N, C-alpha and C positions, 0 to 999 in steps of 0.2 A: 435542336436546342431544348425541346421539352424534356428529353431524357436527361440532359445535364442539369436541368432545373430540378428534376426529381432527385438526382443524386446529391445536389447541393442542399436541398431541403432535408434529406436524410442526415447529412452531416450536421446541419444546424439543430435538428431535433435531438440528436445524440448529445450535443453540447448542453441543451436545455435540461436534459435528464439529471445532470450532476451540478454540484455547487459551482457557481454561486446562485444558480436558478433553482435547482433541486426539484424540478417537475418530474418526479419519479414515475408518475402515472403515464408519462409518454414512452416509457421504456418498451412496452409491448407494441408500439407503433413506429418507433424511431427509425428502424431499419426497413420498414415496409416500402417507402418510396424507392429506395435503392433496388430492392428486389424486383419491383415492378419494372424499373428502368432496364436492369440487366436482362430480364426475361424478354424484353422487346427489342433489345439491341441485336443487330444482325451479325456482328463479327466479334471475335474475342478481343481484338484491339480496342474496340469501342467499350466493351465491358470493363476492360482493364482501366481505361481512362475514367469511366464512370466511378469505379470503385476507388481509384486513386484520388479523384476529386472529393468524394464523400469523406474518405479517410483523412485527407489533408485538412479539410475544413473542421472535422471533429477534433483532431489532435491540435491543430492550430488554435481552435476556439477554446477547448478545455484547458490547454496548457499555454495559454497566451503569456502567462507569467514567466515563462522561460526567457523571453526577451528582456524583461526587467532584471532578472537574476544575472544574465550575462552582462548587461549594461551597468547595473548599479553595484554588483558585488564581484563580478569577474573583471570589472574596470575596462571593459571593451568600449571602443568608440561606437556610437550609435549605428553606423553602417555595418560594422563587423558583427555587432550583436544581432542586428536584423538578418544578416546573412546566415548566422548560425541558426537562428529561429526558423528561417525559411527552409534551410537544409533539413532541420529536424522534422518539421511537419511533412515535408516531401518524402522523407525516408519512412516515417511511420505510416504514411498513407499507402505504402506499398502492400501492407498486410491486407487491407480491405480491397485493394486491387486484385490480389490473388484470390481472395474470397469471392469476389464478383465473377471472375472468370470461371471459377469452379462451380459456383452456385447455379449458373444459367442452365446447364444441361440437367441438373437435378430437379429444377423447378418443373420440368416436363414429365416427371415420373410420378407414379402412384405413391411412392415412398418419399415424396418431396419434403413433406413437413419434418419428419425426424432427421432426414439426411441433411437438409439445410441447417437445422439446429446443431447437429453434430459437427458439421463443417465450421459453423461459426465458433463453436467452442474449441475445435482443433486449431483454428487460426489464432484465436484469442490467446491461447496458451503459449504460442510461439514468442510473444513479446518478452516473456521472462528470460529467454535465452538470447535475445537479439538486441542488446544494448540498453534498452529502457522499457520498463513496464509501469503502468499507472492504473487507470480506471478500466475495470471490466464491466460489461453490461450488468452482470449479476450483482455488482456492488449496489445498484439501485434497489435491490431487494432487502437491504438491511432494515428497512422500515416497513416491509410488507409481511404481515403476519401469516399469510398463506405460503409465501415462497421462502422466507428466511429459514424455516425449519428444515429445508432441504440442504442447507449449507453444512450442518454437522455430518451429513451422509456423504455428500459429493463435493464439498468445498464450494467456493464461489462459482464453479463451473456448473453446478446443478441449477441454481437460479438463472444463470446465463442461458443454459439450454432451454429452459421453459420459456423465457422471454423471447429468445430467438425463434422458438417454435410458434409462439403467438404472432410474431411478425410475419413468419412464413404463411401462417393461416390467413392473415389479413391480405397478404399479397396474392395468394392463390384465389381468394374471393374476388379481388379486384381484377384479376386476370381471367376470371370466369372459367376456372378449372372445375372439373366435376366435383360436386359436393362430397362424393364418396372419399375424396382425398383428404378430407378434414376429419375422418373418423378417428384418427390418432388422438384427437382432442378428448376423446372419451376417457382417456387415462388420467386426465387432470384431477378428477375427484379423489384419486388415490393420494393426492397431497394432503387431504384431510386426515389420513391415517397416520401421518407423521406426528411424533410427540411434540406438543406445544413447547415453545421456548419459555423459560422462567421469567416472564416479564414482571417488572416492578420489584425484582429481587434486590434485597440489600444484605450485606454481609455482617458478620459479627466481629470483624477485625477492623482496625483503623490504620490508615497509611497517611503520612504527612508528605505532601508533594510540594516542592518549591518551584515557584515561577519568578525568577529574579528580575525579569525584564532587562536582561543584559543582551545588547546587540553586539555581535562579533566585531562590528566596525569599531566599537569602543576599544576593543583589545588590539585590533589590527593597527589602528591609528597611533598606537604607542603608549600603552600603559607604563607608567613608572612604578617603582616599588611602593610608593606612597598610595597610588590609586589601587594597586593590587591588594595591599594589606587592608585598606579601608573596605574594599568589596568583600574580602574574606571575613572580616569582622561582622559585616552586615549579614552575610550568609549564615554565619555561626549563630548570631542572635536570632534570626528568623527560625532557624532549625531548632533551637533550644527553648523557644518561647513556650510557656505553659500550655497544656492541652487538656481538654476534658471531653471524652476519656483520653487516657494516655495512648499514644500511638504505638503500633507494633512494628512499624517499618518506616524508615526515612529515605526519601528518594530526591536526589538532585538531578536536574536535566542535563542533556548534552550541552557542552560548552557553557556550563553554569559558572565556570571560572577557568582561568588558564592554569590547569593543574598538570603537574608532572610527578605523579605518585611514585614511580620507580626511581626517578632521577633526582628528585628534590627532597632532601631530609626535612626541610621546612614544610613543604606541602604534605608530606607523609604525617608529620606530627600533628598538623592542623586537623586532618580528617580522622586520625586515630583518636585524638582528644575529643572531637565532636561525638564520635560513636560512644565513647566512654561516658561523656557528659549526659547524653540523652538515654543511655543504657538501652539502645535499640539497634538492631541491624541497620546498616547504612549502605545505600547504593549510590555511586557517583561515577561520572564520566572523567576519563583522563587520557592524555596522550602517552603511549608507551612506545618502545623502540625494539626492533629486532634486526639481526644481521641477516642480510640476503645477498649471497654472492659477494661477501666482503664489504657490502654497503649497508650503512645504518639507515633503516627505513622506519618511518613512524607508523603507528597503528592506532586506530580509533577504538578505545577500550572502555569497558565498564568493570568496575571493581566492587565486590561485595565484602563488607567488613561485618564481623559479629558485634555483639554489644560490648565486647571488651576491646574493640579496635583491631582485632586480628583479621588478616585477610582470609576469606573463605574461598573466594574464586575470582578469576579474572577472565573476561570474555572479550575477544577482539572481533570487531565487525567484519562479517564475511562478505556481505553484498555492498560494495562501495558505490558511491554516487558518481556517475559519469559527469565530467566537467566540474565536479565538486571535490571529490577526494582522489580522483585521478582523471587525467585528460587522455582520451584515446588518440593514438597516432592517426593522422598527421596533425590533428589540431593541437597536440602538445607542443608543436614548434612555435605556436603563436599566441596561445591563450594561457593566461595566469589562472590558477585555481583559487576557489573561494574557501580556503581552509586557513587554519591558524598555524600550520606547520609547513615547513618547506619540503619539497620533494613529494613524489607520488606515495600515497598511503599503501601499505601492504595489507591484504585481507587476512583475517583469521581463518581457522580451518576446522572448528568444532563448535557445536551447539552446547556450550557449557551450562550445567545446571548447578546452582548453589544451594547448599543445605544449611539452614540456620534455624535454630530452636526447633529442630525436628520437622521443619517444613521445607519445601523445595521451590526455588525461584528460577524462572527463566528470564534472563535480562537480555534484551536486544536493543539495537540502536537505530532510531530515526527511520530512514528510507527502507530499512529492512521490513517494515510493515507491508510493503507491496508484494513481498515474496511469500505466498501462502505455503510453499514447500519448506521454506526456511523457518518460519514461525512454528509450524507444526512439529518440527524436529525437537524443539525445546520441550513440548508437551509429551511427545513420544518418549523422550529421555527422562520423563518423570516430573516435569514442572507442574506444580499445583496452582500457581498463579504466574501471570506474565507481567513483566515490568518493561515499559517502553520509554527509554530516555531519548528525548528528541530536541532538535533545534530547528524550529520552523521560521526563525527570524529571517532567513534568506528569502522567504517568500514575500516579505513585506505585507502590505495590506491588500492581499489578493485572495482569490478563492482557493488557492493551493492548500492553505492550512486546513480548510474545511473539507477539501477533497481527501487530504491525508487522514483526517479524522474519520471520514466515512469508510475508508479502506481499513483502518484499525478496527472499526466496529465489526466488519466482516470477519476479521481474524478472531475476534472474541467469540463470535457465533460459531465459526467452523470448529473451534477446539473446545468450546464450552468452558472457557476460562475467563476470569476477570482479567482485564488489562489495566494496569496502573500507569497512567501516562503523565509524565512530568516533562514540560517543555520550557524553553528559555523565555518565550514571551507569549505563549498561548498556541493551541488550546490545551490547557492542563485539566485533566479530569480522570475519573474512574469509569471504565466501561464494564457493564455487567454481562452475563452470559447470553442475554437477549439482544446485545448490541446497544442497549440504552446507556446514556451517559448521565452522570450526576452533574448538576448545574456548574459549569466552569466559571472562574473569575473572568473579567474582561481581559481581552488581549491587550498587550502593550502597557500592562500595569503590573507592578510588583505584587505578589500574592503568596499566601500560604494556604494550601488546601488540605484540610483534614477530612478524609472521606472514608466511607466504609467499603469493605471488600470481604471476600471469603476464599478459602482454599478448597479446591476440588481435585479428586484423583481419578474420576472415571474418564474413559477414553472414548471419543466418538469414532465412528467408522472412518471419517476422513483422517483423523489423527492416526489411526492404526494403519490405514492403507494408502494414505497420501493421495497423489494425483491419479488415482485409479480411474476416475470418471473421465478425466481429460484424455488418458490413454485410450479408454474404450471409445470415446467420441472420435479420436483421431483414426483408430482402426476402422470404425464404422464409416467415416467419411471416405477413407481410401477405398473401402469395399464398394460403397455406393458409386463412387466415381469410376471405378473399374467396370462395374456392371453397366453404368450409363454409356461408357465408351464402347463397350463390346456388344451391347444389345440395342437394336433399333427401337426408337421411341414407340412405334406403332404396336409393339408387343405388350405394352402396359395396358 
């Protein structure tokens, strides 16, 4: 039972690392109890169960809000929402179960420290391809001045590697392994050679971000024409209010209004008139449609207009939210989606960059923040600033909105780009290249945020090469596991 207690402790410590607790200093220790437990477990089955328990507790604790989203916004009965939540945490726990089985033989090797860290990163990166990804251990480094500068080089996986290596070092110490196996830590001072992030940086441009405090339930419950027109007038007035200094860009959040830019002449006229009135490029979210196999499918899109109201670009969301914008089979047979349009959404296929007034914008939508590879494509394609239109209203008053913000901060650091983040009801802010945020307005209140930003055109190593470090760690982990399998431990 002591081993299972250690595994459970590890899961709980990982929960405490992230919002709403945000005890980031626990990150170098959070995985240590699990590593000690799996090193002492005698069979691979027990190691699997230890990892699964730890992973399930982490995902269940960090993403507890999934239950409320399913119950309150997918309109599932409480037992059904609980069943989905339990199935989710059980499935996500499998990643850490695999890690635990593979880590045990590596912990007995002279190269245990880098091998376990590489294995952690390799497994962590699989989440992005297996249904749902969210918090990586490296996200905790967004506020760590020593580790955050590694992100522009290796992405979030760089800080994850160092934090996992520190966990392995503590575990090896507790397991009374030879001290010589910690010599890998001698490389840590090399982090001091990395260029410092531009902390306390402010830009010379101004963006106006709207936070309308519009909950999608208001729309779903049946807005009539009168309510819709009143809301649009309110959005228009907020957008066109005087500003000092004048703003260079106007951004509305995801689901800021029930807009159908392509299909509604009235909606098109409203947004075009607004762009002309403020004489500023304008970014907004809209539902568009495309034909797929003879079926008209909705797309979650962002449109950029120039200061004359002419369309510059249209981007359609490529990474859709499971159970939000589409429901995986077989759950689609029983679960309603929490969207404003009927039918499964269709994903876009390109990271479109808009050029306005000689500058280039990369506009992406909400949940896409969690895909490092997706956000970097905009910058690799020439974006000088990133615009994130988001609707975090589905999260309610939970830690999810702050977890989402933490992830967005890492994207800004990785690509060394400002992120202009407009949300339906918070957290609306500008994130600078050091991952620092400008003071946001309170959530669940209507607000207009005029904030400073800057354009940049230099490319980080991560932006140029993408997930190279994750690939390297994956290859290293496979090589280490192969060596451990074919070489007796006594030879180390």
